[in-house]
BATORLUM-106705 format. One record per residue (C-alpha): x, y, z negated; residue number from 0; chain. Coordinates in nm, 3 decimals. Each point is the difference from the previous one (the first is absolute). Layout:
REC        c1        c2        c3   resi   chain
REC         X         Y         Z    NUM       A
...
//
This chain:
REC        c1        c2        c3   resi   chain
REC     0.035    -0.001     0.004      0       A
REC     0.287     0.213     0.045      1       A
REC    -0.010     0.300    -0.266      2       A
REC    -0.340    -0.062    -0.117      3       A
REC     0.001     0.023    -0.422      4       A
REC    -0.134    -0.282    -0.151      5       A
REC    -0.244     0.016    -0.264      6       A
REC     0.209    -0.169    -0.225      7       A
REC     0.250     0.278     0.028      8       A
REC    -0.198     0.234    -0.032      9       A
REC    -0.179    -0.036    -0.332     10       A
REC     0.359    -0.110    -0.135     11       A
REC     0.079     0.374     0.089     12       A
REC    -0.334     0.108    -0.102     13       A
REC    -0.141    -0.162    -0.298     14       A
REC     0.109    -0.169    -0.365     15       A
REC     0.018    -0.378     0.107     16       A
REC    -0.243    -0.093    -0.234     17       A
REC    -0.285     0.183     0.312     18       A
REC     0.204    -0.117     0.246     19       A
REC    -0.002    -0.348    -0.093     20       A
REC    -0.407     0.036    -0.027     21       A
REC    -0.024     0.186     0.347     22       A
REC     0.168    -0.286     0.146     23       A
REC    -0.170    -0.270    -0.147     24       A
REC    -0.296     0.175     0.103     25       A
REC     0.113     0.012     0.348     26       A
REC     0.090    -0.327     0.049     27       A
REC    -0.346    -0.108    -0.111     28       A
REC    -0.141     0.239     0.281     29       A
REC     0.277    -0.200     0.253     30       A
REC    -0.228    -0.287    -0.043     31       A
REC    -0.327     0.167     0.024     32       A
REC     0.103     0.140     0.320     33       A
REC     0.069    -0.285     0.102     34       A
REC    -0.359    -0.190    -0.127     35       A
REC    -0.189     0.337     0.155     36       A
REC     0.195    -0.116     0.347     37       A
REC    -0.119    -0.363     0.015     38       A
REC    -0.330     0.033    -0.217     39       A
REC    -0.198    -0.164     0.329     40       A
REC     0.269    -0.294     0.028     41       A
REC     0.018    -0.043    -0.390     42       A
REC    -0.406    -0.074    -0.103     43       A
REC    -0.025     0.280    -0.240     44       A
REC    -0.175     0.224     0.181     45       A
REC    -0.367     0.035    -0.209     46       A
REC    -0.084    -0.007    -0.341     47       A
REC     0.059    -0.217    -0.290     48       A
REC    -0.344     0.013    -0.137     49       A
REC     0.073     0.160    -0.277     50       A
REC    -0.069     0.370    -0.110     51       A
REC     0.275     0.268    -0.181     52       A
REC    -0.063     0.197    -0.297     53       A
REC    -0.151     0.308     0.204     54       A
REC    -0.221    -0.314     0.169     55       A
REC     0.117     0.021     0.297     56       A
REC     0.057    -0.323     0.215     57       A
REC     0.368    -0.126    -0.043     58       A
REC     0.129    -0.037     0.349     59       A
REC     0.286    -0.304     0.035     60       A
REC     0.266     0.197     0.039     61       A
REC    -0.100     0.226    -0.260     62       A
REC     0.062    -0.254    -0.239     63       A
REC     0.303    -0.142     0.197     64       A
REC     0.135     0.349    -0.043     65       A
REC    -0.034     0.073    -0.345     66       A
REC     0.148    -0.331    -0.097     67       A
REC     0.312     0.081     0.206     68       A
REC     0.065     0.320    -0.156     69       A
REC    -0.048    -0.113    -0.328     70       A
REC     0.292    -0.261     0.032     71       A
REC     0.209     0.213     0.179     72       A
REC    -0.041     0.298    -0.256     73       A
REC     0.031    -0.282    -0.310     74       A
REC     0.375    -0.116     0.143     75       A
REC     0.044     0.398    -0.012     76       A
REC     0.100    -0.013    -0.313     77       A
REC    -0.090     0.324    -0.048     78       A
REC    -0.388     0.020     0.076     79       A
REC    -0.113    -0.026    -0.333     80       A
REC    -0.399     0.066     0.055     81       A
REC    -0.231    -0.061     0.301     82       A
REC    -0.339     0.112     0.066     83       A
REC    -0.175    -0.100     0.295     84       A
REC    -0.329     0.042     0.212     85       A
REC    -0.043    -0.378     0.001     86       A
REC     0.065    -0.034    -0.356     87       A
REC    -0.274     0.071    -0.276     88       A
REC     0.310     0.128    -0.269     89       A
REC     0.357     0.070    -0.021     90       A
REC     0.294    -0.307     0.048     91       A
REC     0.315     0.027    -0.219     92       A
REC     0.277    -0.130     0.259     93       A
REC     0.280     0.065    -0.174     94       A
REC    -0.028     0.114    -0.394     95       A
REC     0.317     0.160     0.004     96       A
REC    -0.036     0.236     0.335     97       A
REC     0.028     0.357     0.030     98       A
REC    -0.276     0.051     0.227     99       A
REC    -0.350    -0.084     0.076    100       A
REC    -0.224     0.042     0.330    101       A
REC    -0.324    -0.012     0.163    102       A
REC    -0.051    -0.125     0.333    103       A
REC    -0.233    -0.040     0.268    104       A
REC     0.088    -0.282     0.141    105       A
REC    -0.148    -0.001     0.299    106       A
REC    -0.185     0.317     0.099    107       A
REC    -0.244    -0.002     0.268    108       A
REC     0.003    -0.360     0.036    109       A
REC    -0.378     0.018     0.179    110       A
REC     0.262     0.091     0.316    111       A
REC     0.181    -0.307     0.009    112       A
REC    -0.235    -0.124     0.228    113       A
REC    -0.005     0.244     0.280    114       A
REC     0.423     0.030    -0.018    115       A
REC    -0.094     0.402    -0.166    116       A
REC     0.328     0.104    -0.275    117       A
REC    -0.066    -0.098    -0.350    118       A
REC     0.273     0.037    -0.266    119       A
REC     0.099    -0.055    -0.335    120       A
REC     0.015     0.336    -0.260    121       A
REC     0.205     0.024    -0.348    122       A
REC     0.024     0.178    -0.233    123       A
REC     0.322     0.019    -0.264    124       A
REC    -0.009     0.107    -0.397    125       A
REC     0.249    -0.004    -0.252    126       A
REC    -0.133    -0.274    -0.271    127       A
REC    -0.063     0.236    -0.322    128       A
REC    -0.047    -0.324    -0.221    129       A
REC     0.306    -0.192    -0.151    130       A
REC     0.114    -0.352     0.130    131       A
REC    -0.244    -0.278    -0.009    132       A
REC    -0.369     0.018     0.182    133       A
REC    -0.130     0.306     0.189    134       A
REC    -0.317     0.125    -0.134    135       A
REC    -0.275     0.204     0.208    136       A
REC     0.123     0.342    -0.127    137       A
REC     0.361    -0.042     0.169    138       A
REC    -0.244     0.056     0.294    139       A
REC    -0.173     0.274    -0.117    140       A
REC     0.227     0.245     0.094    141       A
REC    -0.028     0.321     0.232    142       A
REC     0.088    -0.004     0.378    143       A
REC     0.276     0.242    -0.139    144       A
REC     0.168    -0.214    -0.162    145       A
REC     0.103    -0.250     0.336    146       A
REC     0.314    -0.104     0.028    147       A
REC    -0.010    -0.119     0.336    148       A
REC    -0.325    -0.072     0.271    149       A
REC    -0.082    -0.089     0.337    150       A
REC    -0.118    -0.216     0.233    151       A
REC     0.090    -0.304     0.270    152       A
REC    -0.191     0.012     0.292    153       A
REC    -0.044    -0.293     0.260    154       A
REC    -0.086     0.116     0.321    155       A
REC     0.211     0.036     0.344    156       A
REC     0.286     0.029    -0.248    157       A
REC     0.039    -0.129    -0.354    158       A
REC     0.100     0.359    -0.168    159       A
REC     0.088     0.027    -0.403    160       A
REC    -0.068     0.389    -0.117    161       A
REC     0.043     0.108    -0.320    162       A
REC     0.168     0.257    -0.273    163       A
REC     0.193    -0.032    -0.301    164       A
REC    -0.088     0.392    -0.012    165       A
REC     0.253     0.113     0.221    166       A
REC    -0.226     0.026     0.322    167       A
REC    -0.174    -0.215     0.248    168       A
REC     0.273    -0.254     0.141    169       A
REC    -0.149    -0.280     0.239    170       A
REC     0.182    -0.344     0.075    171       A
REC    -0.061    -0.215     0.337    172       A
REC     0.004    -0.383    -0.026    173       A
REC     0.241    -0.121     0.295    174       A
REC    -0.120    -0.330     0.143    175       A
REC     0.340    -0.047     0.083    176       A
REC     0.120    -0.077    -0.318    177       A
REC    -0.264     0.059    -0.215    178       A
REC     0.123     0.271    -0.197    179       A
REC    -0.160     0.358    -0.076    180       A
REC     0.244     0.259     0.095    181       A
REC    -0.076     0.387    -0.025    182       A
REC    -0.205     0.147     0.334    183       A
REC    -0.198     0.277    -0.139    184       A
REC     0.210     0.208    -0.183    185       A
REC    -0.126     0.291    -0.265    186       A
REC    -0.360    -0.034     0.144    187       A
REC    -0.229     0.320    -0.034    188       A
REC    -0.359     0.044     0.032    189       A
REC    -0.087     0.276     0.293    190       A
REC    -0.180     0.299    -0.248    191       A
REC    -0.230     0.032     0.302    192       A
REC    -0.164    -0.294     0.082    193       A
REC    -0.251    -0.042     0.293    194       A
REC    -0.162    -0.373    -0.094    195       A
REC    -0.255    -0.079    -0.276    196       A
REC    -0.119    -0.342    -0.097    197       A
REC    -0.228    -0.124    -0.152    198       A
REC    -0.312    -0.258     0.036    199       A
REC    -0.235     0.241     0.204    200       A
REC    -0.310    -0.242     0.001    201       A
REC    -0.060     0.052    -0.383    202       A
REC    -0.017     0.377     0.074    203       A
REC    -0.378     0.015    -0.155    204       A
REC     0.149    -0.126    -0.350    205       A
REC     0.232     0.226    -0.035    206       A
REC    -0.078     0.335    -0.206    207       A
REC    -0.046     0.359     0.182    208       A
REC     0.397     0.128    -0.035    209       A
REC     0.095    -0.320     0.207    210       A
REC    -0.284     0.039     0.281    211       A
REC     0.110     0.372     0.010    212       A
REC     0.386    -0.106     0.022    213       A
REC    -0.072    -0.261     0.274    214       A
REC    -0.222     0.263     0.207    215       A
REC     0.297     0.237    -0.018    216       A
REC     0.203    -0.273     0.156    217       A
REC    -0.204    -0.065     0.262    218       A
REC    -0.066     0.375     0.124    219       A
REC     0.155     0.154     0.270    220       A
REC     0.257     0.264    -0.070    221       A
REC     0.271     0.089     0.203    222       A
REC     0.211     0.217    -0.268    223       A
REC     0.034    -0.298    -0.224    224       A
REC     0.033    -0.298     0.275    225       A
REC    -0.353    -0.143    -0.079    226       A
REC    -0.190    -0.212     0.025    227       A
REC     0.255    -0.240    -0.189    228       A
REC     0.030    -0.360     0.118    229       A
REC    -0.174    -0.297    -0.164    230       A
REC     0.256    -0.283    -0.106    231       A
REC    -0.170    -0.248    -0.264    232       A
REC     0.195    -0.349     0.013    233       A
REC    -0.149    -0.128    -0.305    234       A
REC     0.317    -0.100    -0.171    235       A
REC     0.129     0.279    -0.282    236       A
REC     0.363    -0.098     0.108    237       A
REC    -0.055     0.036     0.372    238       A
REC    -0.154     0.347    -0.009    239       A
REC     0.195     0.148    -0.260    240       A
REC     0.345    -0.126     0.214    241       A
REC    -0.180     0.184     0.295    242       A
REC    -0.075     0.293    -0.168    243       A
REC     0.386     0.006    -0.195    244       A
REC     0.113     0.040     0.399    245       A
REC    -0.222     0.205     0.169    246       A
REC    -0.188     0.205    -0.227    247       A
REC    -0.355    -0.033    -0.151    248       A
REC    -0.242    -0.108    -0.326    249       A
REC    -0.146    -0.358    -0.066    250       A
REC    -0.312     0.083    -0.219    251       A
REC    -0.179    -0.333    -0.199    252       A
REC    -0.253     0.298    -0.206    253       A
REC    -0.246    -0.144    -0.254    254       A
REC    -0.303    -0.036     0.098    255       A
REC    -0.296     0.248    -0.065    256       A
REC    -0.086    -0.027    -0.361    257       A
REC     0.261    -0.160    -0.119    258       A
REC     0.381     0.096    -0.141    259       A
REC     0.163    -0.254     0.085    260       A
REC     0.131    -0.165     0.328    261       A
REC     0.091    -0.359     0.127    262       A
REC     0.377     0.036     0.016    263       A
REC     0.142    -0.096    -0.325    264       A
REC     0.245     0.253    -0.180    265       A
REC     0.290    -0.187    -0.127    266       A
REC     0.079    -0.234     0.306    267       A
REC    -0.080     0.194     0.295    268       A
REC    -0.048     0.384    -0.061    269       A
REC     0.261     0.108    -0.262    270       A
REC     0.258    -0.204     0.239    271       A
REC    -0.132     0.200     0.359    272       A
REC    -0.032     0.307    -0.208    273       A
REC     0.329    -0.038    -0.185    274       A
REC     0.150    -0.110     0.372    275       A
REC    -0.185     0.297     0.161    276       A
REC     0.086     0.265    -0.221    277       A
REC     0.378    -0.116    -0.004    278       A
REC    -0.056     0.048     0.406    279       A
REC    -0.128     0.380    -0.046    280       A
REC    -0.367    -0.103     0.000    281       A
REC    -0.250     0.036    -0.204    282       A
REC    -0.289    -0.227    -0.184    283       A
REC    -0.345     0.070    -0.232    284       A
REC    -0.265    -0.161    -0.114    285       A
REC    -0.192     0.270     0.127    286       A
REC     0.054     0.215    -0.330    287       A
REC     0.295    -0.103    -0.152    288       A
REC     0.366    -0.160     0.083    289       A
REC     0.040    -0.324     0.046    290       A
REC     0.335    -0.059    -0.198    291       A
REC    -0.148     0.216    -0.304    292       A
REC    -0.332    -0.253    -0.023    293       A
REC     0.030    -0.223    -0.363    294       A
REC    -0.056    -0.357     0.114    295       A
REC    -0.199    -0.172    -0.265    296       A
REC    -0.096    -0.306     0.181    297       A
REC     0.211    -0.256     0.184    298       A
REC    -0.216     0.004     0.321    299       A
REC    -0.146     0.369    -0.033    300       A
REC    -0.126     0.140     0.328    301       A
REC     0.054     0.392     0.140    302       A
REC    -0.139     0.195     0.263    303       A
REC     0.314     0.097     0.225    304       A
REC     0.067     0.322     0.235    305       A
REC     0.392    -0.038     0.085    306       A
REC     0.246     0.049     0.306    307       A
REC     0.069     0.356     0.193    308       A
REC     0.015     0.305    -0.308    309       A
REC    -0.218     0.230     0.243    310       A
REC    -0.222    -0.286     0.083    311       A
REC    -0.066    -0.102    -0.368    312       A
REC    -0.013     0.368    -0.140    313       A
REC    -0.258     0.065     0.234    314       A
REC    -0.211    -0.314    -0.095    315       A
REC     0.033     0.124    -0.329    316       A
REC    -0.172     0.351     0.079    317       A
REC    -0.309    -0.192     0.167    318       A
REC    -0.063    -0.257    -0.339    319       A
REC    -0.002     0.329    -0.192    320       A
REC    -0.273     0.168     0.180    321       A
//
């Protein structure tokens, strides 16, 4: 790969050894998941297990398998103490003497598997609050501002790991030649002004008036602001955020009218993506409050989210305030 920087080399130079070991273990697990995704149609792992997860959602076979793979690899890291996943009802202690804990959505957008659309793995890493021994729920009830590392792996036309350790955002592409991650997207910056909005517009009638008015603003013709904006919606948070991180835009998953919470999970979807977005110069809010300032009180807590280019998020906030 010429002079391309390997993930391991980058981590050695930019973070401590314990965090580097954890991220490298996570990356190894994601390589396996990526290979399974690529061969899902040939391996008998498309479809459901017949079970439902803690959120009451149907568990896909590949969801369950991805969760087990990540648990195994993170246990082997020796530095990952605790593990929280969308697929597990409670937390798991992996290493009693580990320094860090991780919250994971093992396979975001798994309903896209059958149609070969982008899916991904989302993760957020905190330093544990408790001492040695079993981790507790309280270890995970930290605000997003305390995040030590967060990001995602997208399985699409390429497999790309995008993450931050509080020093900006960096992307690494998995080489099919030697199965290693190499630096491909240094110092990623989200464009301050975007022209893409991403949401399930078919649910418009379920949304509050502020969201409806913002959608109307996005579709209005106005040459000065280059409107109408383009609607792009993949149906996986990873896929939509990855595109908007590169091209500029806003991803919206609001609460329905009359409800306070949205659908997406705070600890392993919204916090890591908000951390990453802010590190890239973007903005993330639940409509009234910065996502990273929300105090979590439940392991599988949900929230609304408006995330992306700063100008679009701030414009959405204007409409939400009325």
